[in-house]
Structures are given as C-alpha cells and as structure tokens.
SEKOL-550285 format. One record per residue: residue in one letter; x, y, z of N, C-alpha, C in turn. Coordinates in steps of 0.2 Angstrom, whole numbers, plus 2048, in hexadecimal, padded with zeros to 3 digits. Layout:
N
ATOM / nuza / n_X / n_Y / n_Z / ca_X / ca_Y / ca_Z / c_X / c_Y / c_Z
ATOM / a / X / Y / Z / X / Y / Z / X / Y / Z
...
END
This chain:
99
ATOM / nuza / n_X / n_Y / n_Z / ca_X / ca_Y / ca_Z / c_X / c_Y / c_Z
ATOM / m / 389 / 14E / 1F2 / 38D / 149 / 1F6 / 389 / 142 / 1F5
ATOM / q / 38C / 13D / 1F3 / 389 / 137 / 1F1 / 38A / 133 / 1F8
ATOM / l / 384 / 130 / 1FA / 384 / 12C / 200 / 382 / 125 / 1FD
ATOM / s / 385 / 120 / 201 / 384 / 119 / 200 / 384 / 115 / 206
ATOM / h / 381 / 10F / 206 / 382 / 10B / 20C / 389 / 108 / 20C
ATOM / p / 38D / 108 / 211 / 394 / 106 / 211 / 395 / 0FF / 212
ATOM / r / 390 / 0FB / 210 / 391 / 0F4 / 210 / 396 / 0F2 / 20A
ATOM / s / 39C / 0EF / 20C / 3A1 / 0ED / 207 / 3A2 / 0E6 / 207
ATOM / s / 3A0 / 0E2 / 20C / 3A2 / 0DB / 20D / 39D / 0D8 / 212
ATOM / p / 39B / 0D2 / 211 / 397 / 0CE / 215 / 39A / 0CE / 21D
ATOM / a / 3A0 / 0CF / 21D / 3A3 / 0CF / 224 / 3A1 / 0D5 / 228
ATOM / g / 39E / 0DA / 225 / 39C / 0E0 / 228 / 3A1 / 0E6 / 228
ATOM / v / 3A0 / 0EB / 22C / 3A3 / 0F1 / 22D / 3AA / 0F0 / 22F
ATOM / t / 3AF / 0F2 / 22C / 3B6 / 0F1 / 22E / 3B9 / 0F8 / 231
ATOM / g / 3B9 / 0FD / 22D / 3BC / 103 / 22F / 3B7 / 109 / 230
ATOM / i / 3B7 / 10C / 236 / 3B3 / 112 / 237 / 3B7 / 118 / 239
ATOM / v / 3B7 / 11D / 236 / 3BB / 123 / 238 / 3B7 / 129 / 238
ATOM / f / 3B8 / 12D / 23D / 3B4 / 133 / 23D / 3B8 / 139 / 23C
ATOM / p / 3B8 / 13C / 236 / 3BC / 142 / 235 / 3B8 / 148 / 238
ATOM / m / 3BC / 14E / 239 / 3B9 / 153 / 23D / 3B4 / 157 / 238
ATOM / l / 3AF / 154 / 236 / 3AA / 157 / 231 / 3A3 / 157 / 235
ATOM / e / 3A1 / 15D / 237 / 39B / 15D / 23B / 398 / 164 / 239
ATOM / c / 391 / 164 / 239 / 38D / 16A / 237 / 387 / 16A / 23B
ATOM / w / 384 / 170 / 23B / 37D / 171 / 23E / 378 / 173 / 238
ATOM / n / 372 / 170 / 238 / 36D / 173 / 233 / 368 / 176 / 238
ATOM / a / 368 / 17D / 237 / 363 / 181 / 23B / 35C / 180 / 239
ATOM / v / 35B / 17E / 233 / 354 / 17D / 231 / 351 / 176 / 234
ATOM / t / 355 / 171 / 233 / 352 / 16A / 235 / 354 / 169 / 23D
ATOM / k / 358 / 16D / 23F / 35B / 16D / 246 / 35E / 166 / 248
ATOM / v / 363 / 164 / 243 / 366 / 15E / 243 / 36E / 15F / 243
ATOM / a / 372 / 15C / 247 / 379 / 15C / 246 / 37B / 156 / 242
ATOM / t / 380 / 157 / 23E / 382 / 151 / 239 / 38A / 151 / 23A
ATOM / l / 38C / 14A / 23C / 393 / 149 / 23C / 394 / 144 / 237
ATOM / a / 39A / 144 / 234 / 39C / 140 / 22E / 3A0 / 13A / 231
ATOM / a / 39F / 134 / 22E / 3A2 / 12E / 22F / 3A5 / 12B / 229
ATOM / d / 3AB / 129 / 228 / 3AD / 125 / 223 / 3AE / 11E / 224
ATOM / v / 3AA / 11A / 221 / 3A9 / 113 / 222 / 3AB / 10F / 21C
ATOM / n / 3B1 / 10C / 21C / 3B3 / 108 / 217 / 3B4 / 10D / 211
ATOM / k / 3B7 / 113 / 212 / 3B8 / 118 / 20D / 3B2 / 11B / 20A
ATOM / k / 3AC / 11A / 20D / 3A6 / 11D / 20B / 3A3 / 122 / 210
ATOM / r / 3A0 / 127 / 20E / 39E / 12C / 213 / 397 / 12A / 215
ATOM / v / 396 / 12A / 21C / 38F / 129 / 21F / 38E / 12F / 223
ATOM / l / 388 / 133 / 223 / 386 / 138 / 227 / 383 / 136 / 22D
ATOM / c / 385 / 138 / 233 / 382 / 136 / 239 / 37E / 13C / 23C
ATOM / r / 378 / 13B / 23D / 374 / 141 / 23F / 371 / 140 / 246
ATOM / v / 370 / 146 / 249 / 36D / 146 / 250 / 369 / 14C / 251
ATOM / s / 363 / 14C / 253 / 35F / 152 / 253 / 360 / 156 / 25A
ATOM / l / 35E / 15C / 259 / 35E / 161 / 25F / 35B / 15E / 265
ATOM / d / 355 / 15B / 264 / 351 / 158 / 269 / 355 / 153 / 26D
ATOM / v / 358 / 14E / 269 / 35C / 149 / 26C / 362 / 14C / 270
ATOM / l / 365 / 151 / 26D / 36B / 155 / 271 / 368 / 158 / 277
ATOM / i / 362 / 15B / 277 / 360 / 15E / 27D / 35E / 158 / 282
ATOM / d / 35A / 153 / 280 / 358 / 14E / 285 / 35E / 14A / 288
ATOM / k / 363 / 149 / 284 / 369 / 145 / 287 / 36E / 149 / 28A
ATOM / f / 36F / 14F / 287 / 375 / 152 / 28A / 374 / 159 / 28C
ATOM / g / 36E / 15C / 28C / 36C / 162 / 28F / 36E / 168 / 28A
ATOM / a / 36E / 166 / 283 / 371 / 16B / 27F / 36C / 172 / 27F
ATOM / s / 36F / 177 / 27C / 36B / 17D / 27C / 369 / 17E / 275
ATOM / d / 364 / 182 / 274 / 361 / 183 / 26D / 366 / 188 / 269
ATOM / e / 36A / 18C / 26D / 36E / 191 / 26A / 375 / 18E / 268
ATOM / a / 377 / 189 / 26B / 37E / 186 / 26A / 37E / 17E / 26A
ATOM / p / 37A / 17B / 265 / 37A / 174 / 265 / 381 / 171 / 263
ATOM / m / 385 / 174 / 25F / 38B / 171 / 25D / 390 / 171 / 263
ATOM / l / 38F / 175 / 268 / 394 / 175 / 26E / 392 / 16E / 271
ATOM / t / 38C / 16C / 272 / 38A / 166 / 275 / 38D / 160 / 271
ATOM / v / 38D / 161 / 26A / 390 / 15C / 266 / 397 / 15B / 267
ATOM / s / 39A / 161 / 267 / 3A2 / 161 / 269 / 3A3 / 15D / 270
ATOM / r / 39F / 15F / 275 / 3A1 / 15D / 27B / 39F / 155 / 27C
ATOM / q / 39A / 153 / 278 / 398 / 14C / 278 / 39A / 148 / 272
ATOM / r / 39F / 14A / 26F / 3A1 / 147 / 269 / 3A2 / 13F / 269
ATOM / k / 3A5 / 13E / 26F / 3A7 / 136 / 270 / 3A1 / 132 / 270
ATOM / a / 39C / 134 / 274 / 395 / 131 / 275 / 392 / 130 / 26E
ATOM / i / 391 / 136 / 26B / 38E / 136 / 265 / 391 / 132 / 25F
ATOM / r / 398 / 132 / 25F / 39B / 12E / 25A / 39A / 127 / 25C
ATOM / g / 39A / 125 / 262 / 399 / 11E / 265 / 393 / 11C / 263
ATOM / a / 38E / 120 / 263 / 387 / 11D / 261 / 387 / 11C / 25A
ATOM / a / 38A / 121 / 256 / 38A / 120 / 24F / 38E / 11A / 24D
ATOM / r / 393 / 119 / 250 / 397 / 113 / 24E / 393 / 10C / 24F
ATOM / r / 38F / 10C / 255 / 38B / 106 / 256 / 386 / 105 / 251
ATOM / l / 383 / 10B / 24F / 37D / 10A / 24A / 380 / 108 / 243
ATOM / i / 386 / 10B / 241 / 38A / 109 / 23B / 38B / 101 / 23B
ATOM / e / 38E / 0FF / 241 / 390 / 0F8 / 242 / 38A / 0F4 / 241
ATOM / r / 385 / 0F6 / 244 / 37E / 0F2 / 243 / 37B / 0F3 / 23C
ATOM / e / 37E / 0F7 / 238 / 37B / 0F9 / 232 / 374 / 0FB / 232
ATOM / v / 373 / 100 / 237 / 36C / 103 / 238 / 36C / 10A / 234
ATOM / f / 36B / 10A / 22E / 36B / 110 / 229 / 364 / 112 / 228
ATOM / e / 363 / 118 / 226 / 35D / 11B / 224 / 35D / 11A / 21C
ATOM / e / 358 / 11B / 219 / 357 / 11A / 212 / 35C / 11D / 20E
ATOM / d / 35F / 123 / 210 / 364 / 127 / 20C / 36B / 125 / 20E
ATOM / g / 36C / 120 / 212 / 372 / 11E / 214 / 375 / 121 / 21A
ATOM / s / 372 / 126 / 21D / 374 / 129 / 223 / 372 / 125 / 229
ATOM / v / 375 / 127 / 22F / 373 / 124 / 235 / 370 / 12A / 239
ATOM / l / 36A / 128 / 23C / 367 / 12C / 241 / 367 / 12A / 248
ATOM / i / 36B / 12E / 24C / 36C / 12D / 253 / 366 / 12F / 257
ATOM / r / 363 / 12A / 25A / 35D / 12C / 25F / 35F / 12C / 266
ATOM / a / 35B / 12E / 26A / 35C / 12E / 271 / 35E / 128 / 274
ATOM / c / 35B / 122 / 272 / 35C / 11C / 274 / 363 / 119 / 272
ATOM / d / 366 / 11C / 26D / 36C / 11A / 26B / 372 / 11D / 26F
ATOM / l / 370 / 122 / 273 / 376 / 125 / 277 / 376 / 123 / 27E
END
C-alpha cells in the first residue's frame, strides 16, 4: 500500500471519507481505520492503551470498542487530518488528548 500526505492544494483538505476498513494488529496492539482524503488513503491509528483509557476497552475485544466509539474516533482522525498532523509515514496517530 502506498501512503502519501493528502495535501493536494494550499486551500487544505477538501474531502474526507471513512470507508468501512478497520483492522487490529495483535502484535503492536493498535487499531487502524482507513480514511480517504482527496482520493488518497490515510491510515488512522489508535493504540489499545488509548482505547482502554478513554473508553474502557478490554484486551480481549478492542475492535468492539472501536465499533462502539467509531464516531468519536473518526472525529478525532478528521480533526488531525484537517490540521495536517501526520506521522512521518503519512498516517495519523490518535492520542488520548485528541479524543
């Protein structure tokens, strides 16, 4: 998968869509949600620790919490994308302070 910063114009971000693409990485303990920004894919990541701290997630079913808190998580991702707060790899890392 090719990642890139979604900056397409000086006017900033115009279109952010969240397709139903979500996954859990049991090794890194990170949930990833996809966002399409100006027709480019941006991966939005949130750690198990943040899910536990903010939403009381369980170790056994973190994606259940992602499903239940999808609106809040996507809202945080949207704000980070709009402010162009990207990691070096072009992804967005959602921290507790973002939720």
